[in-house]
C-alpha positions as CSV (number, residue, x, y, z in Angstrom):
1,V,-66.5,-182.8,-93.5
2,C,-70.0,-182.6,-92.1
3,K,-72.7,-184.0,-94.5
4,R,-75.8,-182.4,-92.9
5,G,-74.6,-178.9,-92.3
6,D,-71.8,-176.5,-91.3
7,V,-70.7,-174.7,-88.2
8,T,-68.8,-171.4,-88.7
9,V,-66.8,-169.4,-86.1
10,K,-66.1,-165.7,-86.3
11,P,-63.7,-163.9,-85.9
12,S,-61.5,-167.0,-85.5
13,H,-61.2,-170.4,-83.9
14,V,-58.4,-169.0,-81.8
15,I,-59.2,-166.0,-79.6
16,S,-57.5,-164.2,-76.7
17,L,-58.9,-164.5,-73.2
18,G,-61.9,-162.3,-72.7
19,S,-62.9,-162.0,-76.3
20,A,-66.4,-162.9,-77.7
21,V,-67.1,-165.3,-80.6
22,N,-70.0,-165.8,-83.0
23,I,-71.0,-169.3,-83.7
24,S,-73.4,-170.1,-86.6
25,C,-74.9,-173.5,-87.6
26,S,-76.8,-174.1,-90.9
27,L,-78.3,-177.1,-92.6
28,K,-77.3,-178.1,-96.1
29,P,-80.0,-178.4,-98.9
30,K,-82.2,-181.4,-98.6
31,Q,-81.2,-181.9,-95.0
32,G,-83.6,-181.5,-92.1
33,C,-86.8,-182.9,-90.6
34,S,-89.2,-181.8,-93.4
35,H,-89.7,-179.3,-96.1
36,Y,-91.2,-177.0,-93.5
37,S,-88.3,-175.2,-91.8
38,S,-90.4,-174.4,-88.7
39,L,-90.3,-178.1,-87.9
40,N,-86.4,-178.1,-87.7
41,K,-85.1,-177.3,-84.3
42,L,-81.3,-176.6,-84.2
43,I,-79.7,-176.8,-80.8
44,L,-76.1,-175.5,-79.9
45,Y,-74.3,-177.4,-77.2
46,K,-71.2,-176.4,-75.3
47,F,-69.7,-179.8,-74.5
48,D,-72.9,-181.4,-73.1
49,R,-74.7,-178.3,-71.9
50,R,-77.4,-176.6,-74.1
51,V,-76.4,-173.0,-75.0
52,S,-79.2,-171.9,-77.4
53,F,-81.7,-173.3,-79.9
54,H,-83.7,-172.0,-82.9
55,H,-86.5,-173.3,-85.1
56,G,-85.4,-173.1,-88.7
57,R,-82.6,-174.0,-91.0
58,S,-79.9,-171.9,-89.3
59,L,-78.8,-170.7,-85.9
60,S,-76.5,-167.9,-84.7
61,S,-75.3,-167.3,-81.2
62,Q,-72.6,-165.0,-79.5
63,V,-70.6,-166.7,-76.8
64,T,-68.5,-164.8,-74.2
65,D,-66.5,-165.6,-71.1
66,L,-64.9,-168.7,-72.5
67,P,-62.2,-170.2,-70.2
68,L,-58.5,-170.8,-71.2
69,G,-58.0,-173.9,-73.2
70,T,-60.2,-175.6,-75.8
71,T,-64.0,-175.6,-75.8
72,L,-66.0,-177.9,-78.0
73,F,-69.3,-176.7,-79.5
74,V,-71.7,-179.1,-81.3
75,C,-74.8,-178.3,-83.3
76,K,-77.6,-180.9,-83.3
77,L,-81.0,-181.2,-85.1
78,S,-84.1,-182.2,-83.2
79,C,-87.1,-183.7,-85.1
80,I,-90.4,-184.5,-83.5
81,S,-90.3,-188.2,-84.3
82,S,-86.6,-189.0,-83.7
83,D,-83.6,-188.5,-81.4
84,E,-81.3,-185.5,-81.9
85,I,-79.0,-185.8,-84.9
86,R,-75.5,-184.4,-84.8
87,I,-75.0,-181.8,-87.6
88,C,-71.5,-180.4,-87.1
89,G,-69.1,-179.0,-84.5
90,A,-66.2,-176.7,-83.9
91,E,-63.4,-176.3,-81.3
92,I,-62.5,-172.8,-80.0
93,S,-59.2,-172.3,-78.4
94,V,-58.7,-169.5,-75.9
95,G,-55.2,-168.4,-74.9
96,V,-52.7,-165.6,-74.6
97,A,-49.7,-164.3,-76.6
98,P,-46.4,-165.7,-75.4
99,E,-44.4,-163.8,-72.8
100,Q,-40.8,-162.9,-73.5
101,P,-38.6,-165.9,-72.8
102,Q,-36.3,-165.2,-69.8
103,N,-33.0,-166.5,-68.4
104,V,-31.6,-168.1,-71.5
105,S,-28.7,-170.3,-70.4
106,C,-26.6,-172.8,-72.4
107,I,-24.2,-175.5,-71.4
108,Q,-22.0,-178.1,-73.1
109,K,-21.3,-181.2,-71.1
110,G,-17.7,-182.0,-71.6
111,E,-15.3,-181.0,-74.4
112,Q,-17.0,-183.5,-76.7
113,G,-20.6,-182.8,-75.7
114,T,-23.3,-180.8,-77.6
115,V,-24.7,-177.4,-76.8
116,A,-28.1,-177.4,-75.0
117,C,-30.0,-174.3,-73.9
118,T,-32.8,-173.8,-71.4
119,W,-35.1,-170.8,-70.7
120,D,-38.1,-169.7,-68.7
121,R,-41.1,-169.5,-71.0
122,G,-43.3,-167.6,-68.7
123,R,-47.0,-168.2,-68.2
124,D,-48.7,-171.0,-70.1
125,T,-50.2,-169.7,-73.4
126,H,-52.8,-172.6,-73.5
127,L,-52.2,-172.5,-77.3
128,Y,-49.9,-174.3,-79.7
129,T,-46.7,-172.3,-79.5
130,E,-43.5,-172.7,-81.5
131,Y,-40.2,-172.0,-79.9
132,T,-37.1,-171.3,-82.0
133,L,-33.6,-171.4,-80.6
134,Q,-31.0,-169.5,-82.6
135,L,-27.2,-169.5,-81.9
136,S,-24.9,-167.1,-83.8
137,G,-21.2,-167.3,-83.8
138,P,-18.1,-165.9,-85.4
139,R,-17.8,-165.7,-89.2
140,N,-21.6,-165.2,-89.5
141,L,-22.2,-168.8,-88.5
142,T,-25.8,-169.5,-87.4
143,W,-27.5,-172.6,-86.0
144,Q,-31.2,-173.0,-85.1
145,K,-33.7,-175.6,-84.0
146,Q,-37.4,-175.6,-83.2
147,C,-39.7,-177.3,-80.8
148,K,-43.5,-177.4,-81.2
149,D,-45.1,-178.5,-78.0
150,Y,-47.0,-176.6,-75.2
151,Y,-44.3,-177.0,-72.6
152,C,-41.0,-176.4,-74.6
153,D,-38.3,-174.9,-72.4
154,H,-35.1,-176.5,-73.6
155,L,-33.5,-177.6,-76.9
156,D,-30.3,-179.4,-77.8
157,L,-28.7,-178.0,-80.9
158,G,-26.7,-181.1,-81.5
159,I,-23.5,-179.2,-82.3
160,N,-20.1,-179.2,-80.5
161,L,-18.1,-176.0,-79.7
162,T,-14.4,-176.5,-79.5
163,P,-12.0,-174.2,-77.4
164,E,-9.8,-173.5,-80.4
165,S,-10.7,-169.8,-80.1
166,P,-11.6,-169.5,-76.4
167,E,-12.3,-165.8,-76.6
168,S,-14.8,-166.0,-79.5
169,S,-18.3,-164.9,-78.6
170,F,-21.5,-166.7,-79.3
171,T,-25.1,-165.3,-78.9
172,A,-28.2,-167.4,-78.1
173,K,-31.8,-166.1,-78.6
174,V,-35.2,-167.8,-78.2
175,T,-38.3,-166.7,-80.1
176,A,-41.8,-167.8,-79.2
177,I,-44.7,-167.6,-81.7
178,N,-48.4,-168.6,-81.6
179,S,-51.6,-167.4,-83.3
180,L,-51.9,-164.4,-81.0
181,G,-48.4,-163.0,-81.2
182,S,-44.7,-163.5,-80.8
183,S,-41.9,-162.5,-78.4
184,S,-38.1,-162.9,-78.4
185,S,-35.7,-163.1,-75.5
186,F,-32.8,-160.8,-74.8
187,P,-29.6,-162.1,-76.4
188,S,-27.4,-164.2,-74.2
189,T,-23.7,-163.8,-75.0
190,F,-21.0,-166.2,-73.9
191,T,-17.6,-167.8,-74.8
192,V,-16.8,-171.5,-75.1
193,L,-15.2,-171.5,-71.6
194,D,-18.3,-170.0,-70.1
195,I,-20.6,-172.9,-71.0
196,V,-18.4,-176.0,-71.1
197,R,-19.1,-178.0,-68.0
198,P,-16.4,-180.5,-67.2
199,L,-17.3,-184.2,-66.9
200,P,-16.8,-185.8,-63.5
201,P,-13.3,-187.0,-62.8
202,W,-12.6,-190.6,-63.7
203,D,-10.0,-193.3,-63.1
204,I,-9.8,-192.4,-59.4
205,R,-7.0,-194.2,-57.6
206,I,-5.9,-194.1,-54.0
207,E,-2.6,-195.2,-52.6
208,F,-1.5,-195.2,-48.9
209,Q,2.1,-194.1,-48.4
210,N,4.5,-196.5,-46.6
211,A,1.6,-198.6,-45.3
212,S,0.4,-195.5,-43.4
213,A,-3.2,-195.7,-42.1
214,S,-3.8,-191.9,-42.4
215,R,-1.6,-190.5,-45.2
216,C,-2.6,-191.3,-48.7
217,T,-2.3,-190.0,-52.3
218,L,-5.4,-189.6,-54.4
219,Q,-5.1,-189.5,-58.2
220,W,-7.6,-189.0,-61.0
221,R,-8.0,-188.0,-64.6
222,D,-9.7,-184.9,-65.9
223,E,-10.5,-183.1,-69.1
224,G,-8.0,-180.5,-70.3
225,L,-10.1,-177.5,-69.5
226,V,-10.6,-178.3,-65.8
227,L,-9.3,-175.5,-63.6
228,L,-10.4,-176.7,-60.1
229,N,-11.4,-179.9,-58.4
230,R,-13.2,-180.2,-55.0
231,L,-12.5,-183.1,-52.8
232,R,-14.9,-184.5,-50.2
233,Y,-14.6,-187.7,-48.2
234,R,-16.4,-189.7,-45.4
235,P,-16.1,-192.9,-43.5
236,R,-18.0,-195.8,-45.1
237,N,-20.4,-196.0,-42.2
238,S,-21.2,-192.3,-42.1
239,R,-23.7,-190.3,-44.1
240,S,-22.0,-186.9,-43.6
241,W,-19.3,-185.7,-46.0
242,N,-16.1,-183.9,-45.0
243,M,-14.6,-181.1,-47.2
244,P,-11.2,-179.5,-46.7
245,T,-12.3,-176.1,-45.4
246,G,-10.2,-172.9,-45.9
247,M,-8.4,-171.8,-42.7
248,L,-5.8,-169.0,-42.9
249,D,-2.1,-169.8,-42.5
250,V,-1.2,-167.3,-39.8
251,W,2.3,-166.4,-38.6
252,Y,3.6,-163.7,-36.2
253,M,6.5,-161.7,-34.9
254,K,6.9,-159.8,-31.6
255,R,9.4,-157.2,-30.7
256,H,10.1,-155.4,-27.4
257,I,9.6,-151.7,-27.6
258,D,10.5,-150.8,-24.1
259,Y,10.3,-152.2,-20.5
260,N,6.4,-152.2,-20.6
261,R,5.4,-152.6,-24.2
262,Q,5.8,-155.0,-27.1
263,Q,4.8,-154.9,-30.7
264,I,2.9,-157.9,-32.1
265,S,2.8,-158.3,-35.9
266,L,0.5,-160.8,-37.5
267,F,0.8,-162.1,-41.1
268,W,-1.4,-164.4,-43.0
269,K,-1.6,-165.9,-46.5
270,N,-4.4,-165.5,-49.1
271,L,-6.7,-168.5,-49.3
272,S,-6.8,-170.5,-52.5
273,V,-9.7,-170.1,-54.9
274,S,-11.4,-173.3,-53.7
275,E,-10.9,-172.4,-50.0
276,A,-12.1,-168.8,-50.4
277,R,-15.4,-169.9,-52.1
278,G,-15.9,-166.4,-53.4
279,K,-14.4,-162.9,-53.1
280,I,-12.8,-162.2,-49.7
281,L,-14.2,-158.9,-48.5
282,H,-12.1,-158.5,-45.3
283,Y,-10.4,-160.2,-42.4
284,R,-11.4,-160.2,-38.8
285,V,-8.6,-160.1,-36.2
286,T,-9.0,-160.6,-32.4
287,L,-6.3,-160.1,-29.8
288,Q,-7.0,-161.0,-26.2
289,E,-5.1,-161.4,-22.9
290,V,-6.3,-164.8,-21.8
291,T,-5.3,-164.9,-18.1
292,V,-7.0,-161.7,-16.9
293,G,-10.1,-162.1,-19.1
294,K,-10.1,-158.5,-20.4
295,A,-12.2,-157.4,-23.3
296,P,-10.4,-158.4,-26.6
297,F,-9.1,-156.0,-29.2
298,R,-10.9,-156.4,-32.5
299,N,-10.1,-155.1,-35.9
300,I,-11.4,-155.5,-39.5
301,T,-8.8,-155.1,-42.3
302,G,-8.5,-155.6,-46.0
303,H,-4.8,-156.3,-45.7
304,T,-3.0,-159.6,-45.0
305,S,-1.1,-158.2,-41.9
306,W,-1.9,-156.4,-38.7
307,T,0.3,-154.8,-36.0
308,W,-0.7,-153.9,-32.5
309,V,1.2,-152.5,-29.4
310,A,0.3,-154.5,-26.3
311,P,1.7,-154.7,-22.7
312,R,4.6,-157.1,-22.2
313,T,2.8,-158.7,-19.3
314,G,0.2,-161.4,-19.6
315,N,-0.5,-164.2,-22.1
316,W,-1.8,-163.1,-25.4
317,A,-3.8,-165.1,-28.0
318,V,-5.0,-164.1,-31.5
319,A,-7.7,-165.4,-33.9
320,V,-7.9,-164.5,-37.6
321,S,-10.7,-165.4,-40.0
322,A,-11.6,-164.4,-43.6
323,A,-15.1,-163.2,-44.6
324,N,-16.9,-163.3,-47.9
325,S,-20.5,-162.4,-48.8
326,K,-21.8,-165.6,-47.3
327,G,-19.9,-165.7,-43.9
328,S,-16.6,-166.3,-42.3
329,S,-14.0,-169.1,-42.4
330,P,-13.2,-171.0,-39.2
331,P,-10.8,-168.8,-37.2
332,T,-7.1,-169.7,-36.9
333,R,-6.1,-169.4,-33.3
334,I,-2.5,-168.9,-32.1
335,N,-1.0,-168.3,-28.6
336,I,1.7,-165.6,-28.8
337,T,4.9,-167.0,-27.3
338,N,8.6,-166.4,-27.6
339,L,9.4,-168.6,-30.6
340,C,13.1,-168.9,-29.8
341,E,12.9,-169.3,-26.0
342,A,13.4,-173.1,-25.8
343,D,17.1,-173.7,-26.5
344,L,16.6,-177.5,-26.5
345,L,14.2,-177.1,-29.4
346,A,16.6,-175.1,-31.6
347,P,17.3,-177.0,-34.9
348,L,21.0,-177.8,-35.4
349,Q,23.4,-177.3,-38.3
350,V,21.1,-175.0,-40.3
351,S,22.5,-174.1,-43.7
352,A,21.3,-172.6,-47.0
353,D,22.6,-173.3,-50.5
354,S,21.5,-172.1,-53.9
355,G,18.8,-174.2,-55.5
356,G,18.7,-172.2,-58.8
357,V,18.2,-168.6,-59.8
358,D,15.0,-168.3,-57.8
359,N,15.3,-171.0,-55.1
360,I,17.2,-171.7,-51.9
361,V,17.6,-175.1,-50.4
362,V,17.6,-175.0,-46.6
363,T,18.8,-178.0,-44.5
364,W,18.9,-178.7,-40.8
365,Q,19.2,-181.4,-38.2
366,P,16.5,-182.2,-35.5
367,P,17.0,-180.4,-32.1
368,R,18.7,-181.9,-29.2
369,K,15.4,-182.6,-27.5
370,A,13.7,-185.8,-28.6
371,P,12.8,-185.3,-32.3
372,S,9.4,-186.8,-31.6
373,A,8.5,-183.7,-29.6
374,V,8.6,-181.5,-32.7
375,E,5.1,-181.0,-34.2
376,E,6.2,-179.0,-37.2
377,Y,9.0,-176.8,-38.5
378,V,8.4,-173.3,-39.8
379,L,10.9,-171.7,-42.2
380,E,10.9,-167.9,-42.2
381,W,12.8,-165.6,-44.5
382,R,13.0,-162.0,-45.5
383,E,15.4,-159.9,-47.5
384,L,18.4,-158.7,-45.4
385,R,18.4,-154.9,-45.1
386,A,20.6,-152.7,-42.9
387,G,18.6,-150.1,-40.9
388,G,15.7,-148.3,-42.3
389,D,12.2,-147.8,-41.0
390,T,10.4,-150.1,-43.4
391,Q,11.0,-153.9,-43.1
392,P,10.9,-156.1,-46.2
393,P,8.0,-158.6,-46.6
394,L,8.0,-161.6,-44.3
395,N,7.7,-165.1,-45.9
396,W,7.2,-168.4,-44.3
397,L,6.7,-172.1,-45.1
398,R,5.5,-174.9,-42.9
399,S,7.2,-178.3,-43.0
400,P,6.2,-181.6,-41.4
401,P,8.3,-182.9,-38.4
402,Y,9.9,-185.7,-40.4
403,N,11.5,-183.3,-43.0
404,V,15.0,-181.9,-42.5
405,S,15.2,-179.9,-45.7
406,A,12.9,-177.5,-47.7
407,L,13.1,-175.6,-50.9
408,I,12.0,-171.9,-50.5
409,S,11.1,-170.0,-53.7
410,E,8.5,-167.4,-52.7
411,N,9.8,-163.8,-53.3
412,I,13.4,-165.1,-53.8
413,K,15.4,-163.0,-56.2
414,P,19.0,-163.5,-57.4
415,Y,21.9,-161.4,-56.0
416,L,20.0,-160.6,-52.8
417,C,20.8,-161.9,-49.3
418,Y,18.1,-163.4,-47.1
419,E,18.0,-164.0,-43.4
420,I,16.5,-167.4,-42.9
421,R,15.2,-168.9,-39.6
422,V,14.1,-172.4,-38.9
423,Y,11.7,-172.8,-36.0
424,A,10.9,-176.1,-34.3
425,L,7.5,-175.9,-32.6
426,S,6.1,-178.2,-29.9
427,G,2.8,-177.1,-28.4
428,D,3.3,-173.5,-27.2
429,Q,7.1,-173.8,-27.1
430,G,9.6,-173.1,-29.8
431,G,13.3,-173.0,-30.6
432,C,15.0,-171.4,-33.6
433,S,18.3,-171.2,-35.5
434,S,19.2,-168.8,-38.3
435,T,21.5,-168.5,-41.3
436,L,22.0,-166.4,-44.4
437,G,21.4,-167.6,-47.9
438,N,21.2,-166.4,-51.5
439,S,20.1,-168.1,-54.7
440,K,22.7,-166.5,-56.9
441,Y,25.7,-164.3,-56.0
442,K,28.6,-162.2,-57.4
443,A,31.4,-160.3,-55.7
444,P,30.1,-157.1,-54.2
445,L,30.3,-154.0,-56.4
446,R,32.3,-152.0,-53.9
447,G,33.7,-152.1,-50.4
448,P,32.2,-150.4,-47.3
449,H,32.5,-146.6,-46.8
450,I,34.6,-145.8,-43.7
451,N,32.8,-143.0,-41.9
452,A,35.0,-142.6,-38.8
453,I,38.3,-143.7,-37.2
454,T,38.7,-143.0,-33.5
455,E,41.4,-143.7,-30.9
456,E,40.4,-145.3,-27.6
457,K,43.2,-146.1,-25.1
458,G,45.8,-147.0,-27.7
459,S,43.3,-149.0,-29.9
460,V,41.7,-147.8,-33.1
461,L,38.0,-148.3,-33.8
462,I,37.0,-148.4,-37.5
463,S,33.4,-147.6,-38.2
464,W,31.8,-148.0,-41.7
465,N,28.4,-147.6,-43.5
466,S,26.7,-150.8,-44.7
467,I,26.8,-151.5,-48.4
468,P,23.4,-150.9,-50.0
469,A,21.6,-154.2,-50.6
470,Q,21.5,-153.8,-54.3
471,E,25.3,-153.5,-54.4
472,Q,26.1,-156.5,-52.1
473,M,25.2,-159.0,-54.8
474,G,24.5,-161.7,-52.4
475,C,25.3,-162.6,-48.8
476,I,28.4,-160.9,-47.4
477,L,30.5,-163.4,-45.5
478,N,33.5,-161.3,-44.4
479,Y,34.7,-157.7,-44.3
480,R,38.4,-156.9,-44.7
481,I,40.2,-153.8,-43.3
482,Y,43.4,-153.0,-45.1
483,W,46.1,-150.5,-43.9
484,R,49.7,-149.5,-44.8
485,E,51.9,-146.5,-44.1
486,R,51.3,-143.5,-46.2
487,D,53.6,-143.2,-49.2
488,S,54.7,-146.8,-48.7
489,N,54.7,-149.4,-51.6
490,S,54.8,-152.3,-49.2
491,K,52.1,-154.9,-49.2
492,P,49.2,-153.8,-46.9
493,Q,48.3,-155.5,-43.7
494,L,44.7,-156.7,-43.3
495,C,42.2,-157.9,-40.7
496,E,39.3,-160.1,-41.7
497,I,36.0,-159.8,-39.8
498,P,33.2,-162.4,-40.2
499,Y,29.9,-160.6,-41.1
500,R,28.1,-162.0,-38.0
501,V,30.8,-160.8,-35.7
502,S,30.5,-157.1,-36.6
503,Q,28.5,-155.4,-39.2
504,N,29.5,-151.7,-38.8
505,S,32.6,-151.3,-36.6
506,H,35.8,-153.2,-35.4
507,P,38.9,-152.4,-33.4
508,I,42.5,-152.6,-34.6
509,N,45.4,-152.9,-32.1
510,S,48.4,-153.1,-34.4
511,L,48.9,-149.5,-35.5
512,Q,52.1,-147.7,-34.4
513,P,51.9,-144.3,-32.6
514,R,52.7,-141.2,-34.6
515,V,52.7,-143.0,-37.9
516,T,50.2,-141.9,-40.6
517,Y,48.4,-144.8,-42.1
518,V,46.0,-145.1,-45.1
519,L,43.1,-147.5,-44.5
520,W,40.3,-148.9,-46.7
521,M,37.9,-151.8,-46.7
522,T,36.5,-154.5,-49.0
523,A,33.6,-157.0,-48.6
524,L,33.5,-160.7,-49.7
525,T,30.7,-163.0,-50.8
526,A,31.2,-166.7,-51.8
527,A,32.0,-165.4,-55.3
528,G,34.9,-163.3,-54.3
529,E,36.1,-159.9,-53.1
530,S,34.8,-156.4,-53.9
531,S,36.8,-153.5,-55.1
532,Q,38.0,-151.2,-52.3
533,G,35.9,-148.6,-50.7
534,N,37.0,-145.1,-49.7
535,E,40.5,-144.4,-48.3
536,R,41.0,-142.7,-44.9
537,E,44.2,-141.5,-43.3
538,F,44.9,-141.8,-39.6
539,C,47.7,-141.1,-37.2
540,L,47.7,-142.7,-33.8
541,Q,48.7,-140.0,-31.3
542,G,49.3,-142.1,-28.2
543,E,47.4,-143.2,-25.1
544,D,46.4,-139.7,-23.8
545,T,45.0,-138.2,-27.0
546,T,42.2,-138.9,-29.4
547,A,42.5,-138.2,-33.1
548,A,40.0,-138.5,-35.9
549,G,41.0,-139.7,-39.3
550,R,41.2,-137.3,-42.2
551,A,40.9,-138.0,-45.9
552,P,44.1,-138.0,-48.0
553,D,44.7,-135.1,-50.4
554,G,42.1,-135.0,-53.1
555,L,39.6,-137.2,-51.2
556,A,36.5,-135.9,-49.4
557,Q,36.2,-136.6,-45.7
558,S,32.7,-137.6,-44.5
């Protein structure tokens, strides 16, 4: 309260940038230098600089071009016989209305933390501005909190959101208000899983295996919501960190087409989420003949395989890398060799046994060559199919050189037979051995279909169609060919053929000339024998003639 007079400001003590303001100063009754008003000199100061003056009991002045912020105006009285006396003063604040808050973002540190939100408040208003954070949730729940300072751009609501309903949506909105106006942000909608930031791992322990200097196991504890951890490491005397970087696991097959050409098929596995570091857009494949130095073949593909026909001459090498929006992974380089060429590297005693409905346990013994020469084993398996233009998917698994067994489970289905190969790799050399395996098996649903019986120099050749894979019910171990004289009730004779010896034909030498026989076949898995296939009649004519079998009465001949 000013005793000697008053200072008034119109239209307001708070104005927007560029506006004008009228400032008035007046003396109260019985205040002044003398009863003669002409002797009263009123002076208006802007801070310490004189703006205007007037002789009398009042003064009025219009002020423009005030800067952003607060400006102090003081009215003083000057009398002839004394120093200037302060009458009263006023502060005028110049600012702008708040801009719309942008980029509202909320986080909760850990499952037990509280929700805190940040935003960009835009340009400085230079005025007292109040920010209100409002959070709305399911069942019409609402929380809000205010901050009242010039530079408010974050608030902690002090509440904890639990993942009991992880799909429930929450909406955050920030409203800014000052004397010149108000503005609200666009709503920011999220779920609990979107904003909960895991706490750092704790209780980290490291254990070296069997006193090894290089192989260790790292263990730690995490909150329940953690989906992914990223590991980095460095020597104690180094400042640079190492991170496991994603490189594609690449495998290949090659097949001779003719005397001059070969088909090279490359396969690779998808990178894990942590290795990919984003969405994989495509893969880059390079195939080059390394000895001659010709220009390489290059290809970009969105698939996880690539096939190329190349000359059989020369030494070929491939490189495959994955690319996301930020760049490419380090290329995986492989020299194309004959993986089964080194007999001394072939693993011994390879066998496959059921490990459950969807698993097969493969065991082997190290190759004859010194086991220390083996750098790694690769197990390769694919569904066994007879003929056909399309090959089933190829699967593979890498195993360290000290292992002599592995469990394979990728794309393993019950009642199907798989061809399994074990490769021992040493540098650019390799040896391999193979076997058949199934995770679950039954007796085949039916026997093979005999499609032809021919006579060749007194011997009979039986030919048959393979049993469809879905009817084999596992790996076929043996075929049996049965025969007996037509219209005979005697026990049939049989010949058993191991599956690997012959898969579609076999000779019989024990049929008598000019006797009509009925023949049929069955197939066996480890679970037992199938029912018989079709019956065919055949009569061996002698050494100088050839006769084809015919179907018995009532049976169709194919």
